FIKE-735108 format. One record per residue (C-alpha): residue in three letters; chain; y, x, z. Coordinates in pm, 1 decimal. Each point is the difference from the previous one (the first is absolute). Layout:
# residues N
{pt 'ALA' 'A' {Y X Z}}
...
# end
This chain:
# residues 406
{pt 'MET' 'A' {-2221.2 1131.3 -2748.1}}
{pt 'ASP' 'A' {-281.9 179.6 149.5}}
{pt 'LYS' 'A' {-312.5 -189.1 141.6}}
{pt 'GLU' 'A' {54.8 112.9 381.3}}
{pt 'ASN' 'A' {381.0 -139.1 -2.0}}
{pt 'ASN' 'A' {-7.7 -304.0 -260.8}}
{pt 'LEU' 'A' {271.8 -169.3 211.6}}
{pt 'VAL' 'A' {396.3 87.4 -158.7}}
{pt 'ILE' 'A' {325.2 -150.0 151.7}}
{pt 'ILE' 'A' {258.6 3.6 -278.5}}
{pt 'SER' 'A' {383.1 -15.3 116.8}}
{pt 'CYS' 'A' {178.3 -152.3 -310.0}}
{pt 'GLY' 'A' {382.1 41.0 110.3}}
{pt 'ILE' 'A' {241.1 -211.7 -127.2}}
{pt 'GLY' 'A' {78.4 -120.0 -338.7}}
{pt 'GLU' 'A' {-210.5 -92.4 -307.0}}
{pt 'ASP' 'A' {-211.9 309.0 -38.1}}
{pt 'THR' 'A' {35.1 297.0 205.1}}
{pt 'LEU' 'A' {-375.1 133.9 68.0}}
{pt 'PRO' 'A' {-38.2 344.2 -45.8}}
{pt 'CYS' 'A' {-282.5 83.3 -305.5}}
{pt 'ASN' 'A' {-271.2 50.9 252.8}}
{pt 'ALA' 'A' {17.2 -326.3 130.7}}
{pt 'LYS' 'A' {-19.0 -164.6 -314.7}}
{pt 'ASN' 'A' {-330.4 154.6 -101.1}}
{pt 'ILE' 'A' {-121.1 -57.6 362.9}}
{pt 'LEU' 'A' {113.2 -370.1 -61.7}}
{pt 'LYS' 'A' {-136.9 8.6 -339.5}}
{pt 'ASN' 'A' {-375.2 55.8 123.4}}
{pt 'ALA' 'A' {-15.7 -178.0 294.2}}
{pt 'GLU' 'A' {-235.4 -335.1 23.9}}
{pt 'ILE' 'A' {197.0 -199.5 256.1}}
{pt 'VAL' 'A' {349.7 -8.7 61.0}}
{pt 'ALA' 'A' {149.4 -148.0 293.0}}
{pt 'GLY' 'A' {380.2 -37.7 102.0}}
{pt 'GLY' 'A' {276.9 -284.9 -19.7}}
{pt 'THR' 'A' {15.1 -268.5 -256.4}}
{pt 'LYS' 'A' {297.2 166.5 -202.3}}
{pt 'LEU' 'A' {-142.6 371.5 49.2}}
{pt 'LEU' 'A' {-352.8 -171.7 -133.3}}
{pt 'ASP' 'A' {215.9 -173.4 -292.6}}
{pt 'GLN' 'A' {176.6 324.8 -113.2}}
{pt 'TYR' 'A' {-277.7 246.2 42.5}}
{pt 'ALA' 'A' {-356.4 -108.2 5.7}}
{pt 'GLY' 'A' {-182.4 -50.6 -321.3}}
{pt 'ALA' 'A' {-216.0 -321.5 -120.8}}
{pt 'HIS' 'A' {-320.8 211.4 40.2}}
{pt 'GLN' 'A' {31.9 79.4 335.9}}
{pt 'GLU' 'A' {-91.3 -196.3 336.7}}
{pt 'GLN' 'A' {349.3 -94.4 132.1}}
{pt 'ILE' 'A' {17.2 -99.7 394.7}}
{pt 'ILE' 'A' {296.4 -122.9 146.3}}
{pt 'ILE' 'A' {120.2 118.3 366.0}}
{pt 'ALA' 'A' {258.8 -189.4 158.6}}
{pt 'THR' 'A' {-9.9 -137.5 380.6}}
{pt 'ASN' 'A' {-364.0 76.1 20.3}}
{pt 'ALA' 'A' {81.9 377.3 -70.5}}
{pt 'VAL' 'A' {-250.2 177.5 276.2}}
{pt 'ASP' 'A' {-314.9 -221.8 -99.7}}
{pt 'VAL' 'A' {56.5 44.5 -356.6}}
{pt 'CYS' 'A' {67.7 387.4 90.8}}
{pt 'LYS' 'A' {-349.9 1.3 197.9}}
{pt 'GLU' 'A' {-171.6 -161.1 -346.4}}
{pt 'LEU' 'A' {138.9 246.8 -236.2}}
{pt 'ILE' 'A' {-90.5 318.1 241.5}}
{pt 'LYS' 'A' {-355.2 -116.2 -12.4}}
{pt 'ARG' 'A' {-16.0 -51.5 -347.4}}
{pt 'SER' 'A' {150.9 326.5 -75.4}}
{pt 'HIS' 'A' {-327.8 128.9 88.8}}
{pt 'SER' 'A' {-109.4 -91.6 -327.7}}
{pt 'GLU' 'A' {261.7 -117.9 -199.4}}
{pt 'LYS' 'A' {337.8 166.8 -132.4}}
{pt 'VAL' 'A' {270.3 -132.0 185.3}}
{pt 'VAL' 'A' {399.5 -15.9 -26.5}}
{pt 'ILE' 'A' {236.1 -146.0 221.4}}
{pt 'LEU' 'A' {355.8 -73.5 -114.4}}
{pt 'ALA' 'A' {309.2 57.2 212.4}}
{pt 'SER' 'A' {354.3 -56.6 -24.7}}
{pt 'GLY' 'A' {231.7 254.9 86.3}}
{pt 'ASP' 'A' {-161.3 292.3 185.6}}
{pt 'SER' 'A' {-321.2 -110.6 130.4}}
{pt 'LEU' 'A' {25.4 192.7 291.7}}
{pt 'TYR' 'A' {325.6 -185.0 149.2}}
{pt 'ASN' 'A' {-98.8 -306.9 131.0}}
{pt 'GLY' 'A' {-242.9 -49.3 -254.1}}
{pt 'ILE' 'A' {-362.7 -34.8 -46.2}}
{pt 'ALA' 'A' {-115.2 341.4 0.6}}
{pt 'GLY' 'A' {91.5 -12.3 362.0}}
{pt 'THR' 'A' {-233.0 -296.8 27.8}}
{pt 'ILE' 'A' {-272.8 190.6 -147.9}}
{pt 'GLY' 'A' {66.8 321.7 217.8}}
{pt 'ASN' 'A' {-63.7 -228.5 300.0}}
{pt 'LEU' 'A' {-377.8 -75.3 -130.6}}
{pt 'ILE' 'A' {-91.2 310.9 -129.4}}
{pt 'SER' 'A' {64.8 372.0 7.0}}
{pt 'SER' 'A' {236.6 162.1 -241.7}}
{pt 'GLU' 'A' {-315.5 177.8 -191.2}}
{pt 'ARG' 'A' {-115.5 -319.9 -132.3}}
{pt 'PHE' 'A' {290.8 -120.5 -174.2}}
{pt 'THR' 'A' {254.4 141.1 -248.9}}
{pt 'VAL' 'A' {412.3 -30.0 -26.0}}
{pt 'ILE' 'A' {216.2 18.5 -248.4}}
{pt 'PRO' 'A' {343.5 -9.9 144.2}}
{pt 'ASN' 'A' {293.8 -119.3 -186.1}}
{pt 'ILE' 'A' {390.5 -86.5 79.7}}
{pt 'THR' 'A' {82.0 -286.6 252.2}}
{pt 'ALA' 'A' {292.7 -234.4 -57.7}}
{pt 'PHE' 'A' {189.0 154.9 284.6}}
{pt 'GLN' 'A' {40.7 364.3 -180.7}}
{pt 'SER' 'A' {30.8 -177.0 -376.1}}
{pt 'LEU' 'A' {344.8 -175.1 193.0}}
{pt 'PHE' 'A' {152.8 323.9 170.8}}
{pt 'SER' 'A' {-67.4 174.9 -341.6}}
{pt 'LYS' 'A' {205.5 -327.6 -180.2}}
{pt 'LEU' 'A' {243.0 58.2 271.9}}
{pt 'GLY' 'A' {10.4 363.5 2.0}}
{pt 'ILE' 'A' {-37.3 21.2 361.3}}
{pt 'SER' 'A' {-229.4 263.7 196.7}}
{pt 'TRP' 'A' {-263.1 -176.3 228.7}}
{pt 'ASN' 'A' {-93.7 252.1 231.3}}
{pt 'ASP' 'A' {183.9 -144.5 273.6}}
{pt 'MET' 'A' {-114.9 -346.4 -55.8}}
{pt 'LYS' 'A' {-260.7 -233.9 199.4}}
{pt 'LEU' 'A' {-226.1 -217.0 -126.3}}
{pt 'PHE' 'A' {-85.8 -364.5 141.4}}
{pt 'SER' 'A' {-190.9 -303.7 -172.9}}
{pt 'ALA' 'A' {39.3 -368.0 41.5}}
{pt 'HIS' 'A' {-380.6 -35.0 -80.8}}
{pt 'GLY' 'A' {-173.3 -201.2 220.6}}
{pt 'SER' 'A' {269.9 23.6 234.6}}
{pt 'LYS' 'A' {6.3 -417.9 2.5}}
{pt 'GLY' 'A' {386.3 3.6 5.2}}
{pt 'ARG' 'A' {61.3 277.7 264.6}}
{pt 'LEU' 'A' {126.6 341.9 -50.6}}
{pt 'PRO' 'A' {115.6 265.4 240.5}}
{pt 'TRP' 'A' {358.6 -24.7 -71.4}}
{pt 'ARG' 'A' {134.9 263.4 246.0}}
{pt 'GLN' 'A' {-223.4 251.4 -147.2}}
{pt 'ILE' 'A' {90.4 -63.1 -313.3}}
{pt 'LEU' 'A' {379.5 -20.4 83.1}}
{pt 'SER' 'A' {-21.1 348.4 183.6}}
{pt 'SER' 'A' {-134.9 170.6 -313.9}}
{pt 'ASN' 'A' {268.7 197.3 -196.6}}
{pt 'LYS' 'A' {-167.4 -93.6 -280.5}}
{pt 'ALA' 'A' {-285.4 -310.6 -54.5}}
{pt 'VAL' 'A' {-217.8 -188.1 -256.8}}
{pt 'ILE' 'A' {-148.4 -305.5 147.1}}
{pt 'TYR' 'A' {-280.8 -157.0 -303.7}}
{pt 'GLY' 'A' {45.0 -391.8 -2.8}}
{pt 'ASP' 'A' {-226.7 -277.5 -29.5}}
{pt 'ASN' 'A' {-5.7 -331.4 -116.3}}
{pt 'ILE' 'A' {145.4 -119.5 315.8}}
{pt 'LEU' 'A' {219.0 294.1 89.8}}
{pt 'THR' 'A' {187.9 73.2 -354.4}}
{pt 'ALA' 'A' {280.1 229.3 -3.2}}
{pt 'ASP' 'A' {225.4 -221.6 57.2}}
{pt 'ARG' 'A' {-154.6 -145.8 309.5}}
{pt 'ILE' 'A' {-28.3 317.3 126.8}}
{pt 'ALA' 'A' {374.3 73.9 5.7}}
{pt 'LYS' 'A' {60.0 -344.9 156.3}}
{pt 'LEU' 'A' {-253.4 101.4 230.0}}
{pt 'LEU' 'A' {169.2 342.4 87.5}}
{pt 'ILE' 'A' {325.7 -161.9 37.8}}
{pt 'GLU' 'A' {-142.6 -307.0 244.4}}
{pt 'LYS' 'A' {-148.2 299.3 257.6}}
{pt 'TYR' 'A' {297.3 214.4 -34.7}}
{pt 'PRO' 'A' {335.3 -152.5 -137.3}}
{pt 'ASP' 'A' {180.1 349.0 -23.2}}
{pt 'SER' 'A' {-227.1 102.0 -272.1}}
{pt 'LYS' 'A' {131.0 -262.0 -243.6}}
{pt 'THR' 'A' {227.3 279.6 -198.3}}
{pt 'ARG' 'A' {-278.4 274.0 -20.5}}
{pt 'ASP' 'A' {-74.5 100.5 -355.6}}
{pt 'ALA' 'A' {-325.3 -93.2 -129.2}}
{pt 'VAL' 'A' {-178.1 -80.1 -322.8}}
{pt 'ALA' 'A' {-225.1 -301.8 -89.6}}
{pt 'ALA' 'A' {-229.5 77.5 -297.2}}
{pt 'MET' 'A' {-235.1 -239.5 -136.4}}
{pt 'ASN' 'A' {-294.0 51.1 -286.3}}
{pt 'LEU' 'A' {43.0 355.6 -27.8}}
{pt 'GLY' 'A' {-151.9 104.7 -334.0}}
{pt 'LEU' 'A' {-31.2 -360.4 -163.2}}
{pt 'SER' 'A' {257.8 -121.4 -240.9}}
{pt 'ASP' 'A' {146.1 -216.8 264.2}}
{pt 'GLU' 'A' {70.3 270.8 193.8}}
{pt 'LYS' 'A' {295.0 -34.3 247.5}}
{pt 'ILE' 'A' {217.9 228.7 179.1}}
{pt 'VAL' 'A' {254.3 -84.3 229.1}}
{pt 'ARG' 'A' {266.0 202.6 203.1}}
{pt 'GLY' 'A' {202.0 -105.4 302.3}}
{pt 'THR' 'A' {43.2 -54.1 354.7}}
{pt 'LEU' 'A' {-272.1 -207.4 186.3}}
{pt 'GLU' 'A' {233.8 -319.8 26.4}}
{pt 'GLU' 'A' {41.6 4.3 -402.1}}
{pt 'LEU' 'A' {-374.5 58.8 -38.9}}
{pt 'ALA' 'A' {-115.5 -234.4 263.9}}
{pt 'THR' 'A' {188.9 -292.4 -264.7}}
{pt 'CYS' 'A' {-170.5 139.8 -286.3}}
{pt 'ARG' 'A' {-327.0 -213.4 -150.2}}
{pt 'ILE' 'A' {-269.4 259.5 0.9}}
{pt 'ASN' 'A' {-391.8 -138.8 -103.0}}
{pt 'GLY' 'A' {-269.8 207.5 -121.3}}
{pt 'LEU' 'A' {-122.3 359.0 131.5}}
{pt 'SER' 'A' {354.0 110.8 170.5}}
{pt 'MET' 'A' {47.8 260.7 235.7}}
{pt 'LEU' 'A' {314.4 73.9 204.9}}
{pt 'THR' 'A' {155.2 342.4 77.9}}
{pt 'ILE' 'A' {222.6 62.7 272.6}}
{pt 'LEU' 'A' {258.7 335.9 -90.9}}
{pt 'GLN' 'A' {157.2 244.7 226.3}}
{pt 'CYS' 'A' {296.4 -110.6 258.2}}
{pt 'THR' 'A' {153.8 98.7 288.6}}
{pt 'SER' 'A' {-139.9 -30.9 349.2}}
{pt 'ASP' 'A' {239.9 -293.4 118.0}}
{pt 'LEU' 'A' {-212.4 -256.9 -261.3}}
{pt 'MET' 'A' {-300.5 108.0 117.4}}
{pt 'PRO' 'A' {-155.1 -173.1 366.9}}
{pt 'SER' 'A' {-89.1 149.8 304.2}}
{pt 'ILE' 'A' {-358.7 116.6 87.5}}
{pt 'SER' 'A' {-238.9 -216.6 182.8}}
{pt 'LEU' 'A' {82.5 168.4 316.3}}
{pt 'GLY' 'A' {101.8 -161.7 323.7}}
{pt 'LEU' 'A' {140.6 -342.2 -204.3}}
{pt 'ASN' 'A' {171.9 -261.8 131.3}}
{pt 'ASN' 'A' {-178.3 -234.7 207.3}}
{pt 'CYS' 'A' {177.9 -307.9 -244.4}}
{pt 'ASP' 'A' {-160.4 154.8 -264.6}}
{pt 'TYR' 'A' {-340.2 -134.2 128.9}}
{pt 'HIS' 'A' {-141.1 -339.8 99.2}}
{pt 'HIS' 'A' {-94.0 7.9 336.2}}
{pt 'LYS' 'A' {-46.0 -204.7 306.3}}
{pt 'ASN' 'A' {214.8 8.8 323.8}}
{pt 'SER' 'A' {33.1 409.8 86.2}}
{pt 'LEU' 'A' {-367.4 48.9 -185.3}}
{pt 'ILE' 'A' {133.5 288.1 -198.3}}
{pt 'THR' 'A' {19.7 374.9 77.0}}
{pt 'LYS' 'A' {315.1 98.6 39.9}}
{pt 'PRO' 'A' {124.9 224.3 -259.5}}
{pt 'GLU' 'A' {71.9 348.5 169.0}}
{pt 'VAL' 'A' {-350.9 -26.6 138.3}}
{pt 'ARG' 'A' {-172.0 -101.2 -312.4}}
{pt 'ALA' 'A' {208.1 305.4 -190.5}}
{pt 'VAL' 'A' {-191.7 256.0 333.7}}
{pt 'VAL' 'A' {-369.3 -185.8 -38.8}}
{pt 'LEU' 'A' {11.9 75.7 -372.8}}
{pt 'SER' 'A' {112.0 368.9 87.3}}
{pt 'LYS' 'A' {-288.7 24.2 266.2}}
{pt 'LEU' 'A' {-240.4 -126.7 -221.3}}
{pt 'ASN' 'A' {36.6 302.0 -253.0}}
{pt 'LEU' 'A' {-34.1 -221.4 -294.7}}
{pt 'LYS' 'A' {-216.1 127.7 -287.0}}
{pt 'PRO' 'A' {-229.3 -195.4 -299.0}}
{pt 'GLY' 'A' {-281.6 -206.1 161.6}}
{pt 'VAL' 'A' {-36.8 -308.2 212.4}}
{pt 'MET' 'A' {233.2 -149.1 241.7}}
{pt 'TRP' 'A' {-77.4 -269.6 292.0}}
{pt 'ASP' 'A' {300.8 -172.2 123.6}}
{pt 'LEU' 'A' {-235.3 -147.2 303.3}}
{pt 'GLY' 'A' {241.9 -325.6 148.8}}
{pt 'ALA' 'A' {219.6 36.2 -248.2}}
{pt 'GLY' 'A' {219.3 -306.9 70.1}}
{pt 'SER' 'A' {231.2 -37.8 -282.7}}
{pt 'GLY' 'A' {-162.5 295.5 -160.8}}
{pt 'SER' 'A' {309.4 272.4 -12.4}}
{pt 'VAL' 'A' {-148.6 327.8 56.2}}
{pt 'GLY' 'A' {-264.6 -68.2 -207.4}}
{pt 'LEU' 'A' {262.8 -108.5 -282.8}}
{pt 'GLU' 'A' {199.2 293.7 55.6}}
{pt 'ALA' 'A' {-259.9 209.5 -31.0}}
{pt 'ALA' 'A' {-113.2 -137.8 -334.4}}
{pt 'GLY' 'A' {305.2 -32.3 -134.1}}
{pt 'LEU' 'A' {40.7 406.2 81.6}}
{pt 'MET' 'A' {-348.5 92.4 -164.6}}
{pt 'ASN' 'A' {-137.1 -202.8 -271.1}}
{pt 'ASN' 'A' {-300.7 198.7 35.7}}
{pt 'LEU' 'A' {-105.5 -95.9 319.5}}
{pt 'LYS' 'A' {-161.8 -327.1 17.5}}
{pt 'VAL' 'A' {94.2 -255.7 327.8}}
{pt 'TYR' 'A' {-205.0 -252.3 210.1}}
{pt 'SER' 'A' {236.3 -200.5 213.3}}
{pt 'LEU' 'A' {-226.8 -164.5 270.2}}
{pt 'GLU' 'A' {148.7 -308.9 222.8}}
{pt 'LYS' 'A' {-192.7 -309.5 142.5}}
{pt 'GLU' 'A' {306.5 -247.5 2.8}}
{pt 'LEU' 'A' {1.4 -192.3 -316.4}}
{pt 'SER' 'A' {342.1 -64.8 -20.3}}
{pt 'ARG' 'A' {97.4 390.4 26.1}}
{pt 'ILE' 'A' {-250.1 86.0 -308.3}}
{pt 'ASN' 'A' {176.5 -242.4 -185.6}}
{pt 'ASP' 'A' {344.9 201.4 80.8}}
{pt 'ILE' 'A' {-209.5 328.3 -115.8}}
{pt 'ASN' 'A' {-49.0 -139.3 -331.5}}
{pt 'CYS' 'A' {316.8 -134.4 -20.2}}
{pt 'ASN' 'A' {118.1 343.4 83.6}}
{pt 'ILE' 'A' {-238.5 167.8 -249.9}}
{pt 'LYS' 'A' {124.6 -195.4 -294.6}}
{pt 'SER' 'A' {366.7 39.1 69.6}}
{pt 'ALA' 'A' {-81.2 375.8 14.3}}
{pt 'GLY' 'A' {-181.5 -35.5 -325.1}}
{pt 'LEU' 'A' {-273.6 240.7 149.7}}
{pt 'ASP' 'A' {-405.3 -20.2 -150.1}}
{pt 'ASN' 'A' {-85.2 293.3 250.6}}
{pt 'ILE' 'A' {5.7 -236.5 322.0}}
{pt 'SER' 'A' {-212.1 -270.2 113.7}}
{pt 'ALA' 'A' {30.4 -258.8 293.7}}
{pt 'VAL' 'A' {-365.5 -43.6 151.1}}
{pt 'TYR' 'A' {-47.4 -316.0 215.6}}
{pt 'GLY' 'A' {-142.6 42.9 311.1}}
{pt 'ASN' 'A' {-94.9 160.7 358.3}}
{pt 'MET' 'A' {-18.7 361.7 22.7}}
{pt 'PRO' 'A' {-341.9 82.5 146.8}}
{pt 'ASP' 'A' {-184.8 -235.9 -272.0}}
{pt 'GLU' 'A' {218.6 91.3 -323.0}}
{pt 'ILE' 'A' {53.2 382.8 49.9}}
{pt 'GLU' 'A' {-369.0 89.1 -51.7}}
{pt 'LYS' 'A' {59.1 -181.4 -370.0}}
{pt 'LEU' 'A' {266.5 191.4 -102.9}}
{pt 'PRO' 'A' {1.6 404.2 -177.2}}
{pt 'ASN' 'A' {-11.5 211.2 280.1}}
{pt 'PRO' 'A' {364.5 132.0 58.7}}
{pt 'ASP' 'A' {188.2 299.3 -52.2}}
{pt 'PHE' 'A' {271.1 -165.9 205.0}}
{pt 'ILE' 'A' {34.7 -237.5 239.6}}
{pt 'PHE' 'A' {329.9 -187.8 198.1}}
{pt 'ILE' 'A' {-106.9 -255.3 269.7}}
{pt 'GLY' 'A' {316.3 -157.4 135.5}}
{pt 'GLY' 'A' {-54.1 -99.5 347.6}}
{pt 'GLY' 'A' {-307.6 -173.3 148.2}}
{pt 'GLY' 'A' {-110.2 -194.1 329.1}}
{pt 'ALA' 'A' {-207.4 57.6 231.4}}
{pt 'ASP' 'A' {-297.3 150.4 -235.4}}
{pt 'ILE' 'A' {209.9 236.8 -160.7}}
{pt 'LYS' 'A' {-192.6 297.6 130.8}}
{pt 'GLU' 'A' {-327.2 -141.2 -153.8}}
{pt 'ILE' 'A' {195.3 -70.4 -333.8}}
{pt 'VAL' 'A' {168.7 379.0 -49.5}}
{pt 'GLU' 'A' {-374.9 141.2 80.2}}
{pt 'THR' 'A' {-142.4 -213.9 -272.5}}
{pt 'ALA' 'A' {255.6 36.2 -245.3}}
{pt 'PHE' 'A' {-28.4 417.0 78.7}}
{pt 'SER' 'A' {-347.6 -8.1 -35.8}}
{pt 'LEU' 'A' {28.7 -88.6 -398.8}}
{pt 'LEU' 'A' {289.6 186.9 -67.9}}
{pt 'ASN' 'A' {-47.6 296.7 -227.9}}
{pt 'SER' 'A' {-10.0 369.5 78.0}}
{pt 'LYS' 'A' {352.4 89.3 8.9}}
{pt 'GLY' 'A' {118.8 -355.3 38.7}}
{pt 'ARG' 'A' {267.9 -93.9 230.6}}
{pt 'LEU' 'A' {49.5 -312.9 228.3}}
{pt 'VAL' 'A' {285.0 -69.7 181.6}}
{pt 'VAL' 'A' {70.0 -283.4 206.3}}
{pt 'SER' 'A' {333.4 -173.2 103.0}}
{pt 'THR' 'A' {-33.2 -135.8 364.9}}
{pt 'VAL' 'A' {300.3 -218.7 221.4}}
{pt 'THR' 'A' {-174.5 -61.1 326.9}}
{pt 'LEU' 'A' {-84.4 212.2 271.7}}
{pt 'GLU' 'A' {-312.7 -142.7 17.5}}
{pt 'THR' 'A' {-102.7 125.5 -354.0}}
{pt 'VAL' 'A' {157.3 348.7 84.2}}
{pt 'ALA' 'A' {-201.1 18.3 287.7}}
{pt 'SER' 'A' {-346.6 -100.2 -191.5}}
{pt 'LEU' 'A' {80.1 225.4 -281.7}}
{pt 'SER' 'A' {105.9 329.3 246.3}}
{pt 'SER' 'A' {-384.2 32.4 40.9}}
{pt 'THR' 'A' {-69.9 -88.5 -354.0}}
{pt 'LEU' 'A' {-165.0 253.1 -220.7}}
{pt 'THR' 'A' {220.1 260.3 164.4}}
{pt 'ALA' 'A' {-213.8 293.8 -200.4}}
{pt 'TYR' 'A' {127.9 -141.4 -332.8}}
{pt 'ARG' 'A' {357.0 -90.5 131.1}}
{pt 'LYS' 'A' {276.3 209.4 -205.9}}
{pt 'GLU' 'A' {290.9 -119.8 208.0}}
{pt 'VAL' 'A' {180.4 -308.0 205.7}}
{pt 'VAL' 'A' {340.6 -64.8 -156.9}}
{pt 'ASN' 'A' {225.2 -229.2 217.6}}
{pt 'LEU' 'A' {260.4 -147.3 -237.9}}
{pt 'SER' 'A' {319.7 -141.1 182.7}}
{pt 'VAL' 'A' {239.7 -212.2 -267.5}}
{pt 'SER' 'A' {345.1 -114.9 64.0}}
{pt 'HIS' 'A' {220.4 -196.4 -238.4}}
{pt 'SER' 'A' {377.9 -69.7 36.3}}
{pt 'LYS' 'A' {123.6 -289.2 95.4}}
{pt 'SER' 'A' {342.1 -160.2 -15.5}}
{pt 'VAL' 'A' {177.4 -116.2 376.1}}
{pt 'GLY' 'A' {318.6 -172.3 -131.3}}
{pt 'GLU' 'A' {210.2 300.0 -87.6}}
{pt 'LEU' 'A' {-267.6 250.7 137.6}}
{pt 'THR' 'A' {-367.5 143.4 -126.0}}
{pt 'ILE' 'A' {-278.6 51.2 226.0}}
{pt 'MET' 'A' {-320.7 119.2 -64.1}}
{pt 'LYS' 'A' {-278.4 -247.6 89.4}}
{pt 'SER' 'A' {-359.7 145.3 29.0}}
{pt 'GLU' 'A' {-337.1 -137.4 -190.0}}
{pt 'ASN' 'A' {-285.8 -34.5 212.2}}
{pt 'PRO' 'A' {-140.1 382.6 -7.6}}
{pt 'ILE' 'A' {-281.2 102.2 -234.5}}
{pt 'THR' 'A' {-310.0 230.0 95.7}}
{pt 'LEU' 'A' {-204.8 155.1 -300.7}}
{pt 'PHE' 'A' {-325.2 154.4 75.2}}
{pt 'VAL' 'A' {-102.4 226.0 -296.5}}
{pt 'TYR' 'A' {-379.9 69.9 -81.4}}
{pt 'GLU' 'A' {-150.8 228.7 -245.2}}
{pt 'LYS' 'A' {-374.7 53.0 -92.7}}
{pt 'GLY' 'A' {-110.2 341.5 -36.0}}
{pt 'GLU' 'A' {-224.5 137.6 -312.6}}
{pt 'LYS' 'A' {-393.3 -103.2 48.8}}
# end
């Protein structure tokens, strides 16, 4: 290690000794070795200062960065440090020129090599830090998927959770793997239903294999109202949700769902794009409880419920790229103008309105930025005796605004 780059992260792969030769030489000359207890026991020398990295990873990394100015520091990571590993934490603290990463094989690469299955069309998920929540719809909609387990959600529990959320998935082929590369390595192949009954401990992962479309759930767009906890009719109707999301032209970024009610619009946006961060703002505490319940049910980690009034709370949130406002009262004009002023350039704002008063107020609001006004009339069939009639819902008017470049 040269003086200007004394911080090296060594990815240890899996198994007893998968370190490349250059990593061994760097490790031998290190003055400080940091990592998990098992890796330190396996690789660190008695003559080296050893620092354990556990739940306090960020604080320890900051100290290691500071000490690397004058001492040779090696950080040990399991698998490959750039997949949900310590290298990502270091990369968030300093520029890439200030540290070196030595790559290695990941657990999922090792598993797929043992199975003889290609992983070019696979999606990766992790239960680490998820607090028992997983985006089950995204997982089961994948052609192939690997979910890294943790102490709460081991491979068998993940299989059980997926079945609970979508029972039709129980016959889907899957593989559970435990402690890959260690003496007690275990790989079990079967259906999700079969794997849910296995006893899996230690470091585990669940792999969902290719299947037919009838075993996959539908995308999170225009889901039935019964899929959400909500009070009375305080939920945007499925057809309106689908149109609203199409008018928002969603991309990665930040979205506000203002006056969120049950949070259905924000939830479907978050479910469609996992690199979109959604803030669902609601002033009624009981509705906040509904939103949190719906977030937990969906297993999403890219959406948050925010309790408070619109004018007071929105200025505390990250500036949005997309805004949905689900109605409003006499102050709708002020709310729209304030929200729009905080919208990032090229951002979109969509307002859903029902009353004539709101339509009248918005007709003269931000007209220079208005892209279109859309009126939606939705009717559903209803049986009357042996006949069928169409019953109309209240018409909805959408105001669509777009902010130009600065």
